[in-house]
C-alpha positions as CSV (number, residue, x, y, z in Angstrom):
1,M,-0.1,0.1,0.0
2,N,1.6,3.4,-1.2
3,V,1.5,6.5,0.8
4,G,-1.4,8.1,-1.2
5,T,-3.7,5.1,-0.5
6,R,-2.7,4.9,3.2
7,G,-3.6,8.8,3.5
8,R,-6.9,8.3,1.7
9,A,-7.8,5.3,3.9
10,A,-7.0,7.4,7.0
11,L,-9.1,10.2,5.9
12,L,-12.0,7.9,5.1
13,L,-11.6,6.1,8.6
14,A,-11.6,9.4,10.2
15,A,-14.7,10.4,8.5
16,T,-16.2,7.0,9.4
17,A,-15.5,7.7,13.1
18,G,-17.0,11.0,13.0
19,L,-20.1,9.8,11.3
20,F,-20.3,6.9,13.7
21,A,-20.5,9.2,16.7
22,L,-23.1,11.4,14.7
23,G,-25.2,8.2,14.0
24,L,-25.2,7.4,17.8
25,S,-26.4,10.9,18.6
26,I,-29.1,11.3,16.1
27,G,-32.4,9.4,16.0
28,S,-36.1,10.0,15.4
29,T,-36.3,11.4,18.8
30,G,-33.8,13.9,18.0
31,W,-30.3,14.8,19.3
32,S,-29.1,12.6,22.2
33,P,-25.6,13.3,23.8
34,L,-23.5,10.3,24.1
35,T,-22.6,11.1,27.8
36,A,-26.1,10.9,29.0
37,A,-26.4,8.8,32.0
38,D,-30.0,7.7,31.5
39,D,-30.4,4.0,31.5
40,S,-33.2,4.0,28.8
41,L,-31.2,6.2,26.5
42,R,-28.0,3.9,26.8
43,Q,-30.3,1.0,26.0
44,L,-31.6,2.9,22.9
45,L,-28.0,3.6,21.8
46,W,-26.9,0.2,22.2
47,D,-30.0,-1.8,21.0
48,I,-31.0,0.4,18.1
49,R,-28.6,3.1,16.9
50,A,-25.4,1.4,17.2
51,P,-26.3,-1.8,15.3
52,R,-28.0,0.5,12.6
53,T,-25.1,2.7,12.4
54,L,-22.5,0.0,12.2
55,G,-24.9,-2.2,9.7
56,A,-25.4,0.9,7.4
57,W,-21.7,1.3,7.1
58,L,-21.0,-2.5,6.4
59,A,-23.9,-2.6,3.9
60,G,-22.4,0.4,2.0
61,A,-19.1,-1.3,2.1
62,L,-20.2,-4.4,0.7
63,L,-22.3,-2.8,-2.3
64,A,-19.1,-0.6,-3.0
65,L,-16.9,-3.8,-2.9
66,A,-19.4,-5.5,-5.4
67,G,-19.4,-2.5,-7.6
68,A,-15.7,-2.4,-7.6
69,I,-15.5,-6.1,-8.5
70,G,-18.2,-5.7,-11.3
71,Q,-16.5,-2.8,-13.0
72,G,-13.2,-4.4,-13.0
73,L,-14.4,-8.0,-14.1
74,F,-16.7,-6.7,-16.7
75,R,-14.4,-3.6,-17.8
76,N,-17.3,-1.5,-17.7
77,P,-17.4,1.6,-15.6
78,L,-21.3,1.5,-15.3
79,A,-21.4,-2.0,-14.0
80,D,-23.1,-2.1,-10.5
81,P,-23.6,-4.8,-7.9
82,Y,-27.0,-5.8,-9.3
83,L,-25.8,-7.0,-12.7
84,L,-26.3,-10.7,-12.4
85,G,-29.9,-10.5,-11.4
86,S,-29.2,-10.6,-7.6
87,S,-31.5,-7.8,-6.7
88,A,-34.4,-9.1,-8.7
89,G,-33.8,-12.6,-7.1
90,A,-33.9,-11.1,-3.7
91,S,-37.2,-9.3,-4.4
92,L,-38.7,-12.5,-5.6
93,G,-37.5,-14.5,-2.7
94,L,-39.0,-12.0,-0.1
95,A,-42.3,-11.7,-2.3
96,V,-42.6,-15.4,-2.4
97,M,-42.3,-15.7,1.4
98,L,-44.8,-13.1,2.1
99,F,-47.2,-14.5,-0.4
100,F,-47.1,-18.0,1.1
101,V,-46.7,-17.0,4.8
102,G,-49.5,-14.3,4.6
103,I,-49.5,-10.8,6.0
104,S,-50.3,-10.5,9.8
105,P,-48.5,-8.7,12.6
106,A,-46.5,-11.8,13.4
107,S,-45.7,-12.7,9.9
108,T,-44.9,-9.1,9.0
109,M,-42.3,-9.1,11.8
110,L,-40.9,-12.3,10.7
111,A,-40.5,-11.0,7.2
112,L,-38.7,-7.9,8.4
113,R,-36.3,-9.7,10.9
114,V,-35.8,-13.1,9.2
115,G,-37.1,-12.8,5.6
116,M,-34.6,-10.2,4.5
117,T,-31.8,-12.5,5.8
118,G,-33.3,-15.7,4.7
119,S,-35.7,-15.5,1.8
120,A,-33.9,-12.5,0.2
121,F,-30.6,-14.0,0.4
122,I,-31.7,-17.4,-1.0
123,G,-33.5,-15.6,-3.9
124,S,-30.4,-13.6,-4.6
125,V,-28.0,-16.4,-4.6
126,A,-30.4,-18.5,-6.7
127,A,-30.7,-15.8,-9.4
128,V,-26.9,-15.7,-9.7
129,L,-26.8,-19.5,-10.1
130,L,-29.4,-19.2,-12.6
131,T,-27.5,-16.6,-14.5
132,L,-24.4,-18.7,-14.5
133,T,-26.4,-21.6,-15.9
134,L,-27.9,-19.7,-18.7
135,A,-24.4,-18.1,-19.5
136,R,-22.9,-21.7,-19.5
137,G,-20.2,-20.7,-17.1
138,V,-18.2,-17.6,-16.6
139,E,-15.9,-17.7,-19.7
140,Q,-17.9,-15.3,-21.8
141,T,-18.3,-11.9,-20.4
142,L,-21.0,-10.7,-22.8
143,R,-23.1,-13.8,-22.2
144,L,-22.9,-13.2,-18.6
145,L,-24.2,-9.6,-19.0
146,L,-27.0,-10.8,-21.2
147,A,-28.0,-13.7,-19.0
148,G,-28.0,-11.3,-15.9
149,V,-30.5,-8.9,-17.9
150,I,-32.7,-11.7,-18.9
151,V,-32.9,-13.1,-15.3
152,G,-33.5,-9.7,-13.9
153,V,-36.4,-9.0,-16.2
154,V,-38.0,-12.4,-15.8
155,L,-37.6,-12.5,-11.9
156,G,-38.9,-9.0,-11.7
157,S,-41.9,-9.8,-13.6
158,G,-42.6,-12.7,-11.1
159,T,-42.3,-10.3,-8.2
160,A,-44.7,-7.9,-9.9
161,L,-47.2,-10.8,-10.5
162,L,-47.2,-11.8,-6.8
163,T,-47.7,-8.1,-5.6
164,L,-50.6,-7.7,-8.0
165,I,-52.3,-10.9,-6.8
166,N,-51.9,-9.7,-3.1
167,L,-51.7,-6.1,-2.6
168,D,-50.7,-6.6,1.1
169,V,-47.4,-7.9,-0.2
170,M,-46.7,-4.8,-2.3
171,R,-47.3,-2.7,0.8
172,T,-45.1,-4.8,3.0
173,M,-42.3,-4.9,0.3
174,Q,-42.3,-1.0,-0.2
175,S,-39.5,-0.5,2.3
176,F,-37.4,-3.2,0.8
177,M,-37.8,-1.9,-2.8
178,L,-36.8,1.6,-1.6
179,G,-34.0,0.5,0.8
180,S,-34.0,0.9,4.5
181,T,-31.6,0.6,7.4
182,G,-34.3,0.8,10.0
183,F,-34.6,-2.9,10.7
184,L,-30.8,-3.7,11.2
185,G,-30.0,-5.2,14.5
186,W,-26.9,-7.0,15.9
187,T,-27.7,-10.2,14.0
188,S,-27.8,-8.2,10.7
189,V,-24.4,-6.6,11.8
190,L,-23.0,-10.2,12.3
191,V,-24.3,-11.4,8.8
192,L,-22.8,-8.2,7.1
193,F,-19.6,-8.4,8.9
194,A,-19.1,-12.2,7.9
195,A,-20.0,-11.4,4.3
196,L,-17.4,-8.7,4.2
197,A,-14.8,-10.8,6.0
198,L,-15.2,-13.6,3.3
199,A,-15.6,-11.5,0.2
200,G,-13.0,-8.7,0.9
201,P,-10.0,-10.9,1.1
202,M,-11.1,-13.0,-1.9
203,A,-11.5,-10.0,-3.9
204,L,-8.2,-8.4,-2.8
205,G,-6.4,-11.8,-3.6
206,C,-7.6,-11.4,-7.2
207,S,-6.5,-7.8,-7.6
208,R,-3.6,-8.4,-9.6
209,G,-5.6,-10.6,-12.0
210,L,-7.9,-7.6,-12.4
211,D,-5.0,-5.4,-13.2
212,A,-3.9,-7.9,-16.0
213,L,-7.5,-8.2,-17.1
214,S,-7.7,-4.5,-17.7
215,L,-5.1,-4.9,-20.4
216,G,-7.3,-7.3,-22.3
217,E,-8.1,-11.1,-22.0
218,A,-5.3,-12.2,-24.5
219,T,-2.7,-10.3,-22.3
220,A,-4.0,-11.5,-19.1
221,R,-3.6,-15.2,-20.5
222,T,0.0,-14.5,-21.7
223,L,0.7,-13.1,-18.1
224,G,-0.5,-16.6,-16.6
225,V,-3.8,-15.5,-15.2
226,R,-6.2,-18.4,-15.0
227,L,-9.4,-16.4,-16.2
228,T,-11.9,-19.0,-15.4
229,L,-10.8,-19.4,-11.8
230,L,-10.5,-15.5,-11.6
231,R,-14.2,-14.9,-12.8
232,L,-15.4,-17.7,-10.5
233,L,-13.8,-16.2,-7.4
234,L,-14.8,-12.6,-8.3
235,I,-18.4,-13.6,-9.1
236,A,-18.6,-15.5,-5.8
237,A,-17.3,-12.5,-3.8
238,M,-19.8,-10.0,-5.8
239,S,-22.7,-12.3,-5.4
240,L,-22.2,-12.7,-1.7
241,S,-21.6,-9.0,-1.1
242,T,-24.7,-8.1,-3.0
243,A,-26.9,-10.8,-1.5
244,A,-25.9,-9.9,2.1
245,A,-26.4,-6.2,1.7
246,V,-29.7,-6.6,-0.2
247,A,-31.1,-9.1,2.1
248,Q,-30.4,-6.7,5.1
249,C,-31.1,-3.3,3.6
250,G,-33.4,-3.9,0.5
251,L,-32.4,-2.2,-2.8
252,V,-30.1,0.7,-2.0
253,A,-29.3,2.4,-5.3
254,F,-26.1,4.0,-6.7
255,V,-23.7,3.3,-3.7
256,G,-22.1,0.5,-5.5
257,L,-21.9,2.6,-8.8
258,V,-20.7,5.8,-7.5
259,A,-18.0,4.8,-4.8
260,P,-15.5,3.3,-7.1
261,H,-15.9,6.4,-9.4
262,L,-15.3,8.6,-6.4
263,V,-12.0,6.7,-5.6
264,R,-10.7,6.9,-9.2
265,S,-11.4,10.6,-9.3
266,W,-8.9,11.1,-6.6
267,G,-6.2,9.7,-9.0
268,S,-5.1,6.7,-10.7
269,V,-5.2,3.5,-8.5
270,T,-4.5,-0.2,-9.0
271,H,-7.3,-2.7,-8.4
272,G,-5.7,-3.5,-5.0
273,A,-6.1,0.0,-3.8
274,L,-9.5,0.4,-5.5
275,L,-10.9,-2.8,-3.7
276,L,-9.7,-1.4,-0.4
277,L,-10.8,2.3,-0.8
278,A,-14.2,1.7,-2.4
279,P,-15.6,-0.2,0.7
280,L,-14.4,2.6,2.9
281,T,-16.1,5.1,0.6
282,G,-19.2,3.1,0.1
283,G,-19.6,2.8,3.9
284,T,-19.1,6.3,4.6
285,L,-21.7,7.2,1.9
286,L,-24.3,4.9,3.1
287,L,-23.9,5.8,6.7
288,A,-24.1,9.5,5.8
289,A,-27.3,8.9,3.8
290,D,-28.7,7.0,6.8
291,I,-28.1,9.9,9.2
292,A,-29.7,12.3,6.7
293,A,-32.5,9.9,6.3
294,R,-33.2,10.0,10.1
295,W,-32.8,13.9,10.4
296,V,-34.4,15.4,7.3
297,I,-38.0,14.8,8.4
298,A,-37.6,13.7,11.9
299,P,-39.5,12.2,13.8
300,Q,-40.5,10.5,10.6
301,E,-37.6,8.8,8.3
302,L,-37.0,8.9,4.7
303,P,-36.2,5.6,2.9
304,V,-32.3,5.7,2.8
305,G,-32.6,4.4,-0.9
306,T,-34.2,7.5,-2.1
307,I,-31.5,9.7,-0.7
308,T,-28.6,7.5,-2.2
309,A,-30.6,7.6,-5.6
310,L,-30.9,11.4,-5.6
311,L,-27.3,12.0,-4.5
312,G,-25.8,9.2,-6.7
313,G,-27.9,10.3,-9.7
314,S,-26.9,14.0,-9.1
315,Y,-23.1,13.0,-9.0
316,L,-23.3,10.9,-12.1
317,L,-24.8,13.6,-14.2
318,W,-22.2,16.0,-12.9
319,L,-19.6,13.4,-13.8
320,M,-21.0,13.2,-17.4
321,H,-21.2,17.0,-17.7
322,R,-17.6,17.5,-16.5
323,R,-16.2,14.8,-19.1
324,G,-18.4,16.3,-21.8
325,L,-20.4,13.3,-22.5
326,P,-23.6,14.1,-24.3
327,L,-26.8,13.6,-22.3
328,G,-29.0,13.5,-25.4
329,G,-28.9,14.4,-29.2
330,R,-25.6,15.3,-30.9
331,R,-22.9,17.5,-29.6
């Protein structure tokens, strides 16, 4: 790790520490000093705000890691964590559970606490496996992309059909579709941390292979890169990261797409540095968005996905304008 990467990582960690303190202090009840001696407030901080704050950071880190992997693997700067149909699979998994379990106070609580972890995760992984099956492996990048788009459209149609049949499912899934960090607890934190602990080292171990792949497949092969194994490992890391984040927080837009772009805007980086700095950036972004979601219309909350979509879309429009890319028509 060079000096520039260490400096940027230190700045991002400092920003994370500041946001973490802010996240513990801000809630739907307003500002609460961390030094308060009230027992009920301490329980509120520990049982609700602390896991939500830490979980939001971990989810953002996972989405950014998946985005960095996807952009490097597919050599496409617009690749995002949901390319392989994982988001559509997660949505369908949760919709199926709600459809068959039914909507009641007890089942709704089960869906919020267990369904996003179980059903959405299973649906996301199953969608990725279906994509790999349709693509006949991982050798053809274009085939993978097309298969992911097809799986996403088909599974999305299945979710729409279930919600039309049972409108209660649609209302219950609304927070999932818009993205929410309001249901994160310590169990969610453990799931997200385990996913990051597995996917992070796996991706970093493939960073040199991604550097070689950026020069072209033929060049990568001459450098001794085993492309099939590289793609399998990276798709596994990308799928695990996306599935875990989506299962816990729903569909949070743009974090995985924007975070790697922000890192590259600071200067040229290798994939090793990108795969380290992008999760730190993504975690900081989603945590900041989560704090804003609690604060903007308190005591009510905004879905965090709407804030990330607004900020992420605005950033990408600014990036297109700065680079002189046409937004429509001829230049």
